[in-house]
C-alpha positions as CSV (number, residue, x, y, z in Angstrom):
1,M,180.2,-122.8,244.6
2,A,176.9,-124.4,246.0
3,S,177.8,-127.6,244.7
4,D,181.4,-127.4,246.3
5,I,179.7,-126.8,249.7
6,A,177.4,-129.5,249.2
7,I,180.4,-132.0,248.4
8,R,182.3,-130.9,251.6
9,E,179.2,-131.7,253.7
10,L,179.1,-135.4,252.5
11,K,180.8,-137.9,254.8
12,S,181.7,-140.2,252.0
13,P,181.2,-138.7,248.7
14,I,180.8,-141.3,245.9
15,D,180.0,-140.7,242.1
16,V,176.3,-141.1,241.1
17,A,177.3,-143.9,238.7
18,E,179.3,-145.8,241.1
19,Y,176.5,-145.5,243.6
20,L,174.0,-146.8,241.2
21,F,176.3,-149.7,240.0
22,R,177.0,-150.7,243.6
23,R,173.2,-150.8,244.4
24,L,172.9,-153.3,241.5
25,R,175.5,-155.5,242.8
26,E,174.0,-155.4,246.2
27,I,170.5,-156.8,245.1
28,G,172.3,-159.8,243.1
29,I,172.9,-158.4,239.8
30,R,176.5,-159.5,238.5
31,A,176.2,-158.5,234.8
32,V,174.6,-155.8,232.9
33,H,173.3,-156.1,229.2
34,G,173.1,-153.2,226.7
35,V,174.8,-151.6,224.0
36,P,177.6,-148.8,224.1
37,G,176.6,-145.3,223.0
38,D,178.4,-141.9,223.2
39,Y,176.0,-140.8,226.1
40,N,176.4,-143.9,228.3
41,L,180.2,-144.4,227.7
42,A,181.4,-142.7,230.6
43,A,179.0,-144.6,233.0
44,L,180.2,-147.8,231.6
45,D,183.7,-147.1,232.7
46,Y,182.5,-147.5,236.3
47,L,181.2,-151.3,235.7
48,P,184.6,-153.1,236.5
49,K,185.3,-151.3,239.9
50,C,181.8,-152.1,241.0
51,G,182.1,-155.7,240.3
52,L,179.8,-155.9,237.3
53,D,180.3,-157.7,234.0
54,W,179.4,-155.6,230.8
55,I,178.1,-158.0,228.2
56,G,177.6,-155.7,225.1
57,N,175.0,-157.4,223.0
58,C,174.8,-157.2,219.3
59,N,171.8,-154.9,219.5
60,E,169.6,-153.2,222.0
61,L,166.5,-155.5,221.3
62,N,168.3,-158.5,221.8
63,A,169.8,-157.0,225.0
64,G,166.4,-156.4,226.2
65,Y,165.3,-159.9,225.7
66,A,168.7,-161.1,227.3
67,A,167.9,-158.8,230.3
68,D,164.3,-160.4,230.6
69,G,165.8,-164.0,230.6
70,Y,168.5,-163.0,233.2
71,A,165.8,-161.6,235.4
72,R,163.7,-164.6,235.2
73,V,166.5,-166.7,236.5
74,T,168.1,-164.3,239.0
75,G,165.2,-162.4,240.1
76,I,166.2,-158.9,238.6
77,S,168.4,-157.6,235.8
78,A,169.9,-154.3,234.5
79,L,169.9,-152.9,231.0
80,I,172.0,-149.9,229.7
81,T,171.2,-148.0,226.4
82,T,171.8,-144.9,225.0
83,F,169.5,-141.9,224.4
84,G,166.9,-142.0,221.7
85,V,168.3,-144.6,219.0
86,G,169.4,-147.1,221.8
87,E,166.4,-146.9,224.1
88,L,163.8,-147.0,221.4
89,S,165.4,-150.3,220.0
90,A,164.9,-151.9,223.4
91,L,161.4,-150.9,224.0
92,N,159.7,-154.0,222.5
93,A,161.6,-156.0,224.9
94,I,160.8,-153.8,227.9
95,A,157.1,-153.8,226.9
96,G,157.3,-157.6,227.1
97,A,158.9,-157.5,230.4
98,Y,156.1,-155.2,231.7
99,S,153.4,-157.3,230.4
100,E,154.9,-160.3,231.9
101,Y,156.1,-158.9,235.3
102,V,159.7,-159.0,234.7
103,P,161.9,-156.6,236.9
104,I,164.4,-154.9,234.5
105,I,166.3,-151.8,235.6
106,H,166.5,-149.9,232.4
107,I,169.3,-147.3,232.5
108,V,169.4,-144.6,229.8
109,G,172.6,-142.4,229.2
110,Q,171.3,-139.1,228.2
111,P,172.9,-135.6,227.0
112,S,173.9,-133.3,229.6
113,T,171.4,-131.5,231.7
114,R,172.2,-128.1,230.4
115,S,172.1,-129.3,226.7
116,Q,168.6,-130.5,227.6
117,Q,167.4,-127.3,229.4
118,N,168.7,-125.2,226.4
119,G,166.8,-127.5,223.8
120,M,170.0,-128.0,221.7
121,L,169.8,-129.5,218.3
122,L,171.8,-132.7,219.2
123,H,172.3,-135.9,217.4
124,H,169.8,-138.8,218.5
125,T,167.0,-136.2,218.9
126,L,163.8,-135.4,216.9
127,G,165.4,-132.0,216.1
128,N,162.9,-130.1,217.9
129,G,164.4,-129.7,221.2
130,D,162.0,-131.9,223.2
131,F,164.2,-134.1,225.4
132,N,161.2,-135.6,227.2
133,V,159.5,-137.4,224.3
134,F,161.6,-140.7,224.9
135,V,161.0,-140.8,228.5
136,N,157.3,-140.3,227.9
137,M,157.3,-143.3,225.6
138,S,159.0,-145.3,228.5
139,A,156.7,-144.2,231.2
140,G,153.9,-146.3,230.0
141,I,155.7,-149.6,230.1
142,S,157.7,-148.8,233.4
143,C,156.3,-148.9,237.0
144,L,158.5,-145.8,237.9
145,V,160.7,-143.1,236.2
146,A,163.5,-141.9,238.0
147,R,165.1,-138.7,236.2
148,L,168.6,-138.2,237.9
149,N,169.0,-134.5,237.0
150,D,170.0,-133.2,240.4
151,P,172.6,-135.0,242.5
152,Q,171.1,-134.1,245.7
153,E,168.1,-136.3,244.8
154,A,169.8,-139.0,242.9
155,A,170.6,-141.5,245.4
156,T,167.1,-141.3,246.8
157,L,165.6,-141.8,243.3
158,I,168.0,-144.7,242.5
159,D,167.0,-146.5,245.8
160,A,163.3,-145.9,245.3
161,A,163.4,-147.1,241.7
162,I,165.3,-150.3,242.6
163,R,162.8,-151.1,245.3
164,E,159.8,-150.5,243.1
165,C,161.2,-152.8,240.4
166,W,161.7,-155.5,243.0
167,I,158.3,-155.2,244.8
168,R,156.2,-154.8,241.7
169,S,158.2,-157.0,239.5
170,R,158.1,-154.6,236.5
171,P,160.6,-152.5,234.6
172,V,161.6,-149.2,235.8
173,Y,163.4,-146.4,233.7
174,I,166.3,-144.5,235.1
175,T,167.8,-141.5,233.1
176,L,171.6,-140.7,233.7
177,P,172.6,-137.4,232.1
178,I,176.3,-137.5,231.1
179,D,177.2,-134.5,233.3
180,I,175.6,-136.4,236.4
181,V,177.8,-139.4,236.0
182,K,180.4,-137.9,238.1
183,M,178.4,-135.8,240.4
184,K,178.9,-136.7,244.1
185,V,176.3,-138.3,246.4
186,E,176.5,-139.7,250.0
187,G,178.2,-143.0,250.0
188,E,177.4,-143.5,253.6
189,R,173.7,-144.5,252.4
190,L,175.5,-147.8,250.7
191,K,176.0,-149.1,254.5
192,K,172.2,-149.7,254.8
193,P,170.9,-152.1,252.2
194,I,167.7,-151.2,250.2
195,D,164.7,-152.4,251.9
196,L,163.1,-155.0,249.4
197,S,160.6,-156.4,252.0
198,L,156.9,-156.3,250.9
199,P,154.8,-153.7,252.7
200,P,152.8,-155.8,255.3
201,N,149.0,-156.2,254.8
202,E,146.9,-154.6,257.3
203,P,146.6,-157.2,259.8
204,E,142.8,-157.0,260.6
205,K,142.0,-157.0,256.8
206,E,144.4,-160.0,256.3
207,D,143.0,-162.0,259.0
208,Y,139.4,-161.4,257.8
209,V,140.3,-162.4,254.2
210,V,142.0,-165.5,255.6
211,D,138.9,-166.4,257.5
212,V,136.8,-166.1,254.6
213,V,139.0,-168.2,252.3
214,L,139.3,-171.0,254.9
215,K,135.3,-170.9,255.5
216,Y,134.8,-171.7,251.6
217,L,137.9,-174.3,251.8
218,H,136.6,-176.3,254.6
219,A,133.1,-176.4,252.8
220,A,134.3,-177.6,249.5
221,K,134.3,-181.2,248.5
222,H,136.3,-181.2,245.6
223,P,138.8,-178.3,245.8
224,I,142.0,-177.9,243.6
225,I,144.9,-175.5,243.4
226,L,145.7,-173.9,240.0
227,V,149.0,-172.0,239.6
228,D,149.9,-169.5,237.1
229,A,152.8,-167.0,236.1
230,C,152.4,-164.2,238.9
231,A,153.0,-166.9,241.5
232,I,156.6,-167.0,240.0
233,R,156.9,-163.2,239.3
234,H,155.8,-162.2,242.8
235,R,157.9,-164.8,244.6
236,V,155.1,-166.8,246.5
237,L,156.4,-170.2,245.1
238,E,157.6,-171.2,248.8
239,E,154.1,-170.6,249.9
240,V,152.6,-172.6,247.0
241,H,154.8,-175.5,247.8
242,D,153.9,-175.5,251.4
243,L,150.2,-175.2,250.5
244,V,150.4,-178.0,248.1
245,E,152.2,-180.2,250.8
246,A,149.9,-179.3,253.6
247,S,146.6,-179.4,251.8
248,G,147.2,-182.5,249.7
249,L,145.0,-181.0,247.1
250,P,145.3,-181.9,243.4
251,T,147.4,-179.0,241.8
252,F,147.6,-178.0,238.3
253,V,149.5,-175.2,236.5
254,A,148.6,-172.9,233.6
255,P,150.7,-172.8,230.8
256,M,152.7,-169.7,232.0
257,G,152.9,-171.1,235.3
258,K,155.0,-174.2,233.9
259,G,157.8,-174.7,236.4
260,A,156.0,-173.3,239.4
261,V,155.2,-176.6,240.9
262,D,157.3,-179.6,241.5
263,E,155.9,-181.9,238.6
264,T,157.2,-185.1,240.2
265,H,154.9,-184.3,243.3
266,K,152.3,-186.9,244.0
267,N,149.6,-183.9,244.0
268,Y,150.6,-182.6,240.6
269,G,148.0,-183.1,237.9
270,G,149.1,-181.4,234.8
271,V,148.7,-178.2,232.7
272,Y,145.1,-176.7,232.5
273,A,144.4,-174.5,229.5
274,G,140.8,-175.1,228.8
275,D,140.0,-177.0,225.7
276,G,143.9,-177.3,225.2
277,S,144.3,-179.4,228.3
278,N,144.5,-183.2,228.5
279,E,140.9,-184.6,228.8
280,G,141.3,-185.9,232.4
281,V,143.0,-182.7,233.6
282,R,140.1,-180.7,232.0
283,E,137.4,-182.7,233.5
284,R,139.1,-182.6,237.1
285,V,139.5,-178.8,237.0
286,E,136.3,-178.0,235.6
287,S,134.2,-180.2,238.0
288,S,135.9,-178.6,241.0
289,D,133.7,-176.9,243.4
290,L,136.6,-174.5,244.6
291,I,139.6,-173.4,242.7
292,L,142.6,-171.8,244.4
293,S,143.8,-169.7,241.7
294,I,147.2,-168.2,242.4
295,G,148.8,-165.5,240.3
296,A,146.5,-166.1,237.2
297,I,146.8,-164.3,233.9
298,K,144.1,-165.5,231.8
299,S,145.3,-164.2,228.3
300,D,144.1,-165.8,225.1
301,F,147.3,-168.1,224.7
302,N,147.3,-169.0,228.2
303,T,143.7,-170.2,228.1
304,A,143.8,-171.9,224.7
305,G,141.6,-169.0,223.3
306,F,139.6,-168.2,226.3
307,T,138.3,-171.7,226.6
308,Y,138.5,-171.9,230.4
309,R,135.3,-173.3,231.9
310,I,135.7,-172.5,235.4
311,G,133.2,-169.8,236.8
312,Q,134.1,-166.8,239.4
313,L,131.5,-168.2,241.6
314,N,133.7,-171.4,242.2
315,T,137.1,-169.5,242.2
316,I,139.4,-167.8,244.8
317,D,141.9,-165.5,243.1
318,F,145.0,-164.7,244.8
319,H,147.1,-161.9,243.5
320,S,149.9,-159.3,244.4
321,T,147.5,-156.5,244.8
322,H,144.3,-158.0,245.9
323,V,142.4,-161.1,246.7
324,R,139.2,-161.9,245.0
325,V,136.7,-164.5,246.8
326,K,134.0,-165.6,244.3
327,Y,132.7,-162.1,243.5
328,S,133.9,-160.1,246.6
329,E,137.2,-158.3,246.0
330,Y,139.6,-157.3,248.8
331,P,142.0,-154.7,247.5
332,D,145.5,-153.9,248.8
333,V,146.0,-157.4,250.3
334,N,149.0,-159.0,248.9
335,M,148.8,-162.8,248.5
336,K,152.0,-163.8,250.1
337,G,150.9,-162.9,253.7
338,V,147.3,-164.5,253.1
339,L,148.7,-167.8,251.8
340,R,151.1,-168.2,254.7
341,K,148.4,-167.7,257.2
342,I,146.0,-170.1,255.3
343,I,148.6,-172.7,255.6
344,Q,149.3,-172.2,259.2
345,R,145.5,-172.3,260.1
346,M,144.1,-174.6,257.6
347,G,144.2,-177.7,259.6
348,Q,142.6,-181.0,258.0
349,L,140.4,-180.5,255.3
350,S,137.4,-182.8,254.9
351,V,137.5,-183.3,251.2
352,T,135.8,-186.1,249.3
353,S,138.4,-188.4,247.8
354,V,138.4,-188.5,244.0
355,P,139.6,-190.8,241.3
356,K,143.2,-190.6,240.3
357,I,143.6,-188.1,237.4
358,S,144.2,-189.9,234.2
359,N,147.5,-189.6,232.5
360,A,148.2,-185.7,232.1
361,L,150.5,-186.3,229.0
362,P,149.4,-187.4,225.4
363,R,150.2,-191.0,224.3
364,H,153.7,-191.4,223.3
365,E,153.1,-193.1,220.0
366,E,155.3,-196.0,221.2
367,G,156.1,-198.6,218.7
368,S,155.2,-196.4,215.5
369,S,157.1,-197.2,212.4
370,D,156.9,-193.4,211.5
371,Q,160.1,-192.1,211.8
372,R,159.2,-188.5,211.3
373,I,159.8,-186.3,214.5
374,T,156.0,-185.1,215.3
375,H,155.2,-182.9,218.1
376,A,153.0,-185.5,219.7
377,W,156.1,-187.6,219.9
378,L,158.8,-184.9,220.7
379,W,157.5,-183.2,223.8
380,P,157.1,-186.2,226.0
381,T,160.2,-187.5,224.9
382,V,161.9,-184.3,226.0
383,G,160.6,-184.7,229.3
384,Q,162.3,-188.0,229.5
385,W,165.8,-186.3,228.5
386,L,165.5,-183.5,230.7
387,Q,167.5,-183.1,234.0
388,E,166.7,-181.8,237.4
389,N,167.3,-178.0,237.8
390,D,167.3,-177.5,233.9
391,I,166.4,-174.2,232.6
392,I,164.2,-174.7,229.3
393,I,163.3,-171.9,227.0
394,T,160.6,-172.2,224.4
395,E,159.8,-169.7,221.6
396,T,156.5,-168.2,220.6
397,G,155.0,-170.8,218.3
398,T,155.1,-174.7,218.2
399,A,157.5,-174.8,221.1
400,N,155.5,-172.5,223.5
401,F,152.4,-175.0,223.2
402,G,154.5,-178.1,222.7
403,I,155.9,-177.8,226.2
404,W,152.6,-178.1,227.8
405,D,153.0,-182.0,227.0
406,T,156.5,-182.2,228.6
407,R,156.7,-183.5,232.1
408,F,159.4,-181.8,234.0
409,P,161.9,-183.3,236.4
410,K,162.3,-181.5,239.8
411,G,163.5,-178.0,239.9
412,V,163.2,-177.2,236.2
413,T,162.7,-173.4,235.4
414,A,160.7,-172.7,232.4
415,L,160.9,-169.5,230.3
416,S,158.5,-168.4,227.7
417,Q,156.6,-165.3,226.5
418,V,153.1,-166.4,226.3
419,L,151.3,-163.0,226.8
420,W,153.7,-160.7,225.1
421,G,154.4,-163.2,222.3
422,S,157.3,-161.5,220.6
423,I,158.9,-163.7,217.9
424,G,162.6,-164.0,218.5
425,Y,162.4,-163.3,222.1
426,S,163.8,-166.7,223.1
427,V,167.2,-166.4,221.4
428,G,168.3,-163.4,223.6
429,A,166.4,-164.8,226.5
430,C,168.7,-167.8,226.1
431,Q,171.7,-165.8,226.4
432,G,170.5,-164.0,229.5
433,A,169.4,-167.1,231.0
434,A,172.7,-169.2,230.2
435,L,174.8,-166.2,231.6
436,A,172.7,-166.3,234.8
437,A,173.3,-170.2,235.2
438,Q,177.0,-169.7,234.4
439,E,177.4,-167.2,237.2
440,R,175.6,-169.1,239.8
441,D,175.2,-172.9,239.8
442,G,176.0,-174.1,236.2
443,R,172.5,-175.3,235.4
444,R,171.9,-176.6,231.9
445,T,170.2,-174.3,229.7
446,V,168.0,-175.8,226.7
447,L,166.4,-173.6,224.0
448,F,163.7,-174.9,221.6
449,V,163.1,-172.1,218.9
450,G,161.4,-172.2,215.4
451,D,163.4,-171.6,212.3
452,G,161.5,-168.4,211.5
453,S,162.0,-167.2,215.1
454,F,165.7,-167.9,215.1
455,Q,166.2,-165.6,212.2
456,F,165.0,-162.5,214.0
457,T,167.7,-162.6,216.9
458,V,170.3,-164.8,215.6
459,Q,173.1,-162.3,216.4
460,E,173.0,-163.2,220.1
461,I,174.7,-166.5,219.0
462,S,177.7,-164.4,218.7
463,T,177.4,-163.1,222.4
464,I,176.9,-166.6,223.6
465,L,180.2,-167.5,221.9
466,R,182.1,-164.5,223.2
467,K,181.0,-165.1,226.7
468,G,181.7,-168.8,226.6
469,L,178.2,-169.9,227.3
470,N,177.0,-173.5,226.6
471,P,173.4,-173.7,225.9
472,I,171.8,-176.4,223.9
473,I,169.7,-175.1,221.1
474,F,167.3,-176.8,219.1
475,V,166.0,-175.0,215.8
476,I,162.8,-176.6,214.7
477,C,163.2,-176.5,211.1
478,N,159.7,-176.8,209.5
479,N,159.8,-174.0,206.8
480,G,158.7,-170.9,208.2
481,Y,156.0,-169.3,210.5
482,T,154.0,-172.3,211.6
483,I,151.8,-170.6,214.2
484,E,151.0,-167.9,211.6
485,R,150.0,-170.6,209.0
486,Y,147.5,-171.8,211.4
487,I,146.0,-168.4,212.2
488,H,145.8,-167.2,208.4
489,G,147.6,-167.8,205.2
490,W,148.6,-171.5,205.1
491,E,150.3,-171.3,201.7
492,E,150.9,-167.6,201.6
493,S,154.5,-166.5,200.8
494,Y,154.6,-164.3,203.8
495,N,154.6,-167.1,206.0
496,D,157.7,-168.6,204.3
497,I,161.5,-168.0,205.1
498,Q,164.7,-168.4,203.4
499,P,166.2,-171.7,204.4
500,W,169.5,-171.3,206.4
501,K,172.1,-173.7,207.1
502,F,171.6,-173.4,210.6
503,K,174.3,-175.6,211.7
504,D,176.9,-173.5,210.1
505,I,175.9,-170.1,211.7
506,P,178.0,-170.4,214.9
507,L,181.0,-171.1,212.5
508,A,180.3,-167.7,210.7
509,F,180.2,-166.1,214.1
510,G,183.8,-167.2,214.7
511,A,183.1,-170.5,216.6
512,K,186.2,-172.7,217.0
513,E,186.2,-176.5,217.1
514,T,186.3,-176.2,221.0
515,D,183.6,-173.9,221.2
516,Y,181.0,-175.4,219.4
517,K,179.2,-178.6,218.1
518,G,176.4,-179.0,215.5
519,Y,174.0,-181.5,214.6
520,Q,171.4,-182.3,212.0
521,I,168.6,-184.6,213.1
522,R,165.7,-186.0,210.7
523,T,164.5,-189.0,212.4
524,R,163.2,-190.2,215.8
525,Q,165.9,-192.8,216.1
526,E,168.6,-190.0,215.4
527,L,167.3,-187.8,218.3
528,T,166.9,-191.0,220.7
529,N,170.4,-191.5,220.1
530,L,171.4,-187.8,220.7
531,F,169.6,-187.8,223.8
532,A,171.5,-190.8,224.9
533,D,174.8,-189.3,224.1
534,K,176.2,-188.5,227.6
535,V,178.8,-186.1,225.9
536,F,176.0,-184.0,224.3
537,S,173.6,-184.1,227.4
538,S,176.6,-182.8,229.4
539,A,176.6,-179.5,227.3
540,P,180.4,-178.9,227.3
541,C,180.0,-176.2,224.9
542,L,177.5,-174.4,222.7
543,Q,175.6,-177.1,220.9
544,L,173.0,-176.4,218.1
545,V,170.7,-179.1,216.7
546,E,168.7,-178.6,213.4
547,L,165.6,-180.7,214.2
548,Y,163.4,-181.4,211.1
549,M,159.7,-181.6,211.6
550,P,157.0,-181.7,209.1
551,Q,155.5,-178.3,208.1
552,E,152.0,-179.2,208.6
553,D,152.5,-180.6,212.1
554,A,151.7,-178.6,215.3
555,P,150.7,-179.3,218.8
556,S,146.9,-179.8,219.2
557,A,146.8,-176.8,221.7
558,L,148.3,-174.5,219.1
559,K,145.9,-175.4,216.5
560,L,142.9,-174.9,218.9
561,T,144.3,-171.6,220.0
562,A,145.2,-170.4,216.5
563,E,141.5,-171.1,215.3
564,A,140.4,-169.0,218.3
565,A,143.0,-166.3,217.4
566,A,141.7,-166.3,213.9
567,R,138.0,-165.9,214.9
568,T,139.0,-162.9,217.1
569,S,140.9,-161.1,214.6
570,K,137.8,-161.4,212.3
571,G,135.8,-159.6,214.9
């Protein structure tokens, strides 16, 4: 009776599921990844009427990886799983998104609120009446948990969760019990968009921080800019680009920051990763008397085994929640507003001119009679083949480290999972990224993945075919887990894999001649010819390339980082 009265008081009653999905479309989401399950089926019925495409992945882990890739291209994504068995399968992907600041709205279809209150012995439970255990598991890898158990609170909770996901650039977890799906909420709220703007900094504090930064910046003789992943995740690339342009300072990126800076810009110097850097880059960065470090994530793989040699006394760190000037920290100051004011007030810098940075890329091995495809040859060559605005995805392992040596054309978006480093991530992420590109601007999507990693998540080739996506996938065939070999167990069988006929896999998934093209490349000349093929480069359909490389070969940065990881693992 009370609920009937509440519904009559609503100006424009709308079902909870429809409200949720209309909000997803409002913020730019056009497709939802996930796997159907009995507790989310009723909600899935609402997707078409809300203008959302259901992807339907092969499993929840892959769906989570795909949602991650989609979010890195579009800004945010959504994932739907079912209670218990489904959501737990996705947790590795969600943890990776939390670790690397990727905003995913994870919606979990649950048993009815009454079933939960009564502790009923339902399938997909632990059989102990505890319906909170899975929520608690996700709470530690979500920046907000919204439990839609009461329709009177549902709309408010949905809006708050979406805002937090966007602002904090991390996953949120939304429960949707099956009896709440068709409950009514106030549809009038949809007329007012969710406020996704950053909370403004306290003006007096922001101005003080800007003044402090400018004091040190004007006193410095050899300042530089170093850009990392959180500049991308927390959406300050416009400020970064304006700062690079206005200051004229030499600018570098950390490995996780690849793609954050226009690498064709005259100020761009290369990738800085401690001892994993080009010698000229390392000398220039480490000799700087002031480093403007924007969005740094100083993890082991991102610093080539913690080999950064830049002291805090010469560093100003800009983050989404604070700014640290040398050893003084200013909490609750977002870098976006600070960077904008620095650009506006900076004026002319009195920096001492420095010699031009030496070539930031390794020697290309031109003229070599060796036809083996080595990493030292491959990655600079890839840079010559890439096109403006490409999306390039690299898997944990040789590709993740090799891409450091690739000079990007303008507008390239780079996806990699350097911090979380879950093997197999990139295949699912490729599906999500290619889908995002198809929805929007048709950008070319390119994946480099190792043969071992590919075997983890190969099922998403099926989804790629079903959705008519056209990425170019290079499978690096080098007989197993190269990065693991360099860390430990070079000749041990646990680093071996069963060789697959990778080129034939799409055919096993039902690919037709018009859907797919496969290639097998064993020499430099063969790859050079393939890169020169205009039809291949136009990405007319899914294309998979078996790329054979020596088992013992790896990028120099990987070798160095693996040695450091091996030392760390031994204590």
